[in-house]
N, C-alpha and C positions, 0 to 999 in steps of 0.2 A: 382760368387759363393761366398757365405758368408764365408765359411771356408778359401778359398784361399785369400779373401780380409783381413780377420782378421789375418791370418798367416803372410802375407806380412807385414802388418802394425806392428804387434807385433815384428817380427824378426828385422825390421828396428829400432823400438823403443829400443829393447834390446840392439842392437849394439850401438846405440847412447848413451843410458844411462849408459851401463856398461863402454864403452870407456871413456866418459866424467867423470863419477864418479871415475873410477880407476885412471885416470890421476889427477883428483882433489885430491884424497887421497894421491897419490904419491907426489904432491906438498906439501900437509900438512906434510907428513912424512919427506921429505927433509927439509922443513922449520923448523919443530920442532927439528930436529937433528942439523941443522946449527946454529940456534939461541937460542935453549934451551927453557925451559918452560917459562922463563921470557919474552923472545922475542915473543913467541907464545901468551902469555897473552896480551902483548901490541897490537899485530896485531889483536887479536880477540876482544879486547875492542874497538878499532878504527872501526873495521868492523861492530860490532854489533850496534854502535851508527849510523854510516852512513846508515846501512840497515833500520833504522827507517824511512828513507825518500824514500825507494825504491818504494813505492806505487805511489809517485808522477810521476814517470817515466811510470809505468805500466798503471795507470789511470783506471784499471779494464777492459780495452778493449781487452786484448789478447783472453780471452775465447770466447768473442762475435765474434771476427774476425775469429777464428777457426770455430765456429758454423755456421756463415753466409756464409763462403766460402764452408763449407762442404754441405750446402744446395743449393748453387748456385755459381759454380766456375766462371761463366761469369762475376761476379762482381769484379774480381781481380784488374783490373786497377782502378776502382772507389774506392774501399776500400783502397788500398795501397796508392794511390795519396793523399787521404784526411788524412789518418792516418799519413803519413809522415809529413805533416804540423803540425798535432797535437802533434806528438812526438818531433818535433823541439822546440815547445814552452814548452813542459813538461820538457825537459832536462834543459833548461835555468832556469825554475822555481825551479827544484830540486837542482841544484847547488847553486842558490841564497839562497834558504832555509837553506841549510847546512852551507853556508858561514855566514849568519846572525846569525844562532844558535850558531856558534863558539864563538861569543861574550859573550854568557852565560855559555860556557863550561870552567870549571877550567883547567888550564894547568897541564898535568900529563903524565908521561911516554913519549911516542913518540910524544906527542904534537898535536897541532891543524893542523899542516901541514900534518901529517899522516892521520888524519881524513878526510881532504879534498882530499887527494889522494884516500882514500878508496871510497869517494863519486864519484870521476870520475870512479872508477871501477864498482860501483853500476850502474851508468848511462850506461856504456858500455854493461854490462850484461843485463840491462833492454832492451836495443835496440836489442840485440841478441835474447832475449825471444820473442820479437815482430816478428822478422824475422822468428823464429821457429813456432810461432803461424800461420803465413801465410802458411808455408810449410806444417804444420800439417793439416790445413783446406783443402789444395789441395790434401792431402794424398801423398805428396812427402816425405815420411818418411825417405827414404834413404839419401836425400839431407839434411834433418834436422839433422840426425845422423852425417854426415860429418861436418856440421856447429858446432855442439856442441863439437865434438872430437877435431876439429881444434882449437877451442877457448881454450880448456884446454891445448892442446899441446903447442900452442904459449905462453900461460901464463906461463906454467912450463919452457919452454926454456927461456923466458924473465926473469923470476925470477932467474933462475940459472945463467944467464949472469950477472944480476945485483949484485947478491951476490958474485960471484967469482971475479968480477971486483973491487968492492968497499967494500964488506964484512959488509954491514950495513942493518938494517931493511928497511930504506927508499929506498936504491938502489934496494933491492929485490922487493919491491912494485912497484917501478918505471919501472922495467923490465916487471913486470906483465901488467902494463898499456900499454906499447908498444905493447905487444902481443895482448892484448884485442882490441886496436885501429886497428891493422892490420886486425883482424878477422871482426870487424864491417864494415870496408871498403869492405872486401871480401863478407860479407853477403848482403850488399846493391847492389853490382854488381850481385850477384847470383839472387836476386829478379828481377832485370832488365832483366836477361837472360831468365827468365821463363815468362816474358810478363808484369811485373810491370813497371810503368812509372818512369822516372828519377825525373821529376819535381813534387814538392808537389802541392796540390790543396787546396784552401781554400774556404769553403762554410759554413757560419755560421749556416744555417738551418740544413745542413748535420751533422755538428759536434755537434750541439745541440741534434739532434736525437740520435747520438751514445752516447753522455755523459749522456743523460737521462737514457739510458739503463745500462751504466757502472757505474753510481754513486753508487748504492748499492754495486756493486762488488768492486769499489775502496774503499768504507768504510770498506768492508770486508778485503781487502789487508792491509789497514792501521792497523787494529786491529790484523790481523794475524802477521804482522811484529813486532808489539809491543809484541805479545805473544811469537814469536820465539826468540826474541833477548833481552827481558827484564831481563832474568836471569843474563847474563853476564853484562849488563848495571847496574843492581842492585848490583851485586858483586863488580863492580868497584866503584860505588857510595858509598858503605859501606866501602871502602878503604881496600878491600881484597888484599892481596899481589898479584902481577902480576904472580908470580909462581903458586899460587893456581888457579888463573883465567885460566892460561895455562893448568893446570891439568883438570879443568872442560871442557874447550874448546876441549881438545884432546879427552875426553870421548864422548862428544856430536858430534865430527866430524865423528866418526864411525857411529853414528846413522843417521846423515845427509846423509851419503853415502847409508845407507839402505833405507832411505826415497825416494830414486830415484826409487825403485822397484814399489810401487803403481803408481808413475807418469808415468812409461813406460806402465803399464798395462792400466790405464785409458786413457793415450794419444793415444794408439793404438785403443782403442774401442770408443773413443769420437766421431769421425766423423760418425761412423756407428750408434752409439746410437742417435746422434743428428738427423740423417736421419730417423731412426725408430721411434723416439718419435712423429713424426707427421704423418708418413705414415703407420707404422705397430706397434701399441701399444702393441700387444701381444708379438711380437718378442722383443720389447724393454724391456718388463717386464722379460722375460726369460733370456735375455742376461745380464741384470742388476744383477739379482740374481746369475747368473753364475759367474760374475765378483766379487761379494762379497764373494762367496764361495772360489774362488781361493786366494783372499787376506787373508782369514783366514787360509787357508792351508799353505801359505807362512809365515805369520807373527807369528803364534803361536810357531813353532819350532825355528824360529830366536830368539825370545825373550828368550825362554827357554835355548837354547844352548849357546847363547852369555852371558847370565847371569852367567851360570856355568863356562864359559871359559874366563871370562873378564880379569883376571890377566894375563894369558899367551898370550891372544890376544894383550893386551897393551904392554907387553914385546917384543913381536915379531915385532910390528909395530913401536913403538916409542923408544924402547930401554930404557937405564938407565935414571933416572931422572923424570920419569913419574909414579912412584908407586902410587901416589894419584889419578890417573885417573881410576884405576881398580875398586875401590868401586863405583865410580860415574857411570861407564858404567854398572856395574852389576845391579844397581837399575834403572837407566834411561832407559835401554834398553826395559823395559816393556811398555814404552810409544809407541813403534812402533806398537803394536796391534791396539791400538785406532787410531794412525796416519794412518795406512794403510787403515782401513775401512773408517775412516772419509774423506780421500782423495777421495775415490770412491763416497761417499755419497754427498760430496760438489759438485763434478762434475755433479752428477745426478740432484742436485738442480739447477745448472746452465742450464743444458739442458732442464729441465722442466720449465725454466723461472720463478724461484722463488727467485729472487735476494734479496728481503727484508728478506726472511728467512735465506739466506746465511749470510747477514750482521748481522742479529740478532745473529746467532751462533758465528760469529767472535767476536762480542762485549762480548758475554757471556763467551767464553773461555778465552779471554784476561783478563776480570775482575776476573774470578776465579783464573787464574794463578797468577795475581798480588797480590791478597789477600793471596793466599797460600805462595808465595814467601816472602811477608812481614812478614807472621806469622812463616815460617819455617827456612829461611835463617839466621836471626840473632841468632837463638837458635841452629841450627844444621849445619850451614855452607854449604859445598858443597853437603852433603847428603840431606839437606833440599831442596836445589835447584832441585836436581834430583827427589826427592819425589814429589815436586810440579808439575813437568812436568808429571809424571805418573798419578797423581790424576786429573790433568786438562784434559789430553787427555781422561781419562775415563769418566769424566763428560760431555765432548764434544760429545763423542760417544752416550751416552744416549740421549742427546739433539737432535742429528741429526736423530737417530732412531725414536724418537717421531715425528719429522717433516715429516718424509718419511713413517710413518707406514701405511698410507692409500694408498699412491701411489705405494708402492713396496711390501707390505705385508712381511716386514722383520721379523716379529715375527710369521709368519705362521708356522703351524705344520711341513711341509717338511723342512723348514729352520732350525727350532730347532732340528729336527731329524738328520740333517746333522752335526751340530756343534759338537756333542759329539765325532765324529770319529777323527778329528784332535786333539781334546783335549786328547782323550785316547791315541793317537799315541805318544803324547809328554812324557807320563809317562815312558814307557821303555827307551826312549832316555835319559831322565833325570836320571833314575836309572843307566844306563851304564856310563854316564859321571861322576856320583857321586862316582863310584867305586874307581877311582884314585884321589888322592888329587892334583896332578899336571900334567894334560895332556899337551902334546905338542899341541899348538893351531891348527896346521894344522891337526894333527892326530885326535884330538877331534872333529873338524868340520866334517871331512870325516866320522868318525865312527858314530857321531850323525845323519848325513844325511842319512846314510844307514839304521840305526835302525828305524828312523822315517819313511822314505819312505817305507821300507818293512812292517812295522806295519800298515801304512795307507792303503797300497795295500791289506793286508789281511783282514782289516776291511771294505774294499770296499768303501773307503772314497774319491776316485778320481772322481770328477764330470764327468758325461757323459750325460749331459742334452741334450735333443732334444729341440731346441728352438721353442716355439710355433709359428705356422704358417710357419715353415721351414721344408724342407726335409733334412737339413744339421745337422749332429750331432756334438756335442762337443764343 
């Protein structure tokens, strides 16, 4: 039954994403309080640089693995065996590329050793994303949730042990690496327990076929990584103080946590959509539009509420010393609207097997973001970097809507008639939150959620779509 299938997937995704995101945020909070804004800036700068190489681990294969397993689960042994060998090579290539690039990197702050350590962390997380892609394709969402939560928990415990034993940035990161390594081993064992082979397989023709499909997606990942990390890299390159880099990273970290929401929605729907895209196109169309509607329902109040409550949220989470993060968060949070919808549209492009359009979009948004950063950061500093993010996501959203306008009818009259309801529901929420100059963060969030939800209900803005071709509502 469609409702039961989607509910099971969604609840498992929610558990995994919320658990991993909350633990990830806890790590960031403890890290920020332990080492201060300067230490957070050093960590974020090294992580942003190492993340530029993350696509070399991914190779653009994860979405294809999920899609192919969703269509034919009997291919588990074939796919995992061959991808294991491919990932072994990609790990070596990634670490070698980071190592070689360090000869060109000027020594600053935590140094090149810290960057290399972050490279190892990127590799470990890349392997875990691959394991999660396999589990998602098989619709073992519960096991995927356990894997993601365990990764964050072990990383947090390792970081705490490293800090309290030696009290340095490098020892904290070293503890994270130990936790990540343990989880990679556990993930590999888990795949074997569900039927995946231990031994890697090598077949050049098989790998060539996979890489021919994944190359456009890999290109997309490369440019997406450049897009997501170039602000901090550019701030570092412009010799911004590490304290200010830490302020910017703290503001963006909260946005990164919220970015897990569209990932869990699309992740839960992805196997079903991949199945329907070939077998039942009418149901694919209806379910896709339903997903877009819910991303708007969630993202619009998030942007509005967090923007108005940015200062108290920063005080609550990071404490003293992060006053500069409030203005960054208040402006940059508006990017989540574009990011939420773009996440859905990108996954739909992948399902519809339009990798070249996906790659074109990634190149487009990276270039737009780079131009805006170069124009705004030297003149406006952290505010310029935050504004560049918002404008880039907005331009990317327009780009993706144009790409999918014929496939999904995103600009149809019913969709446009729906959008005004969540927009209108944000107005009384904003008015209530603006009545007091200094809300308590928790009280403000609760009040805002009640006002928005109640208004949306009165406006009949909760989607209750009957999927075309289905007898299942909702």
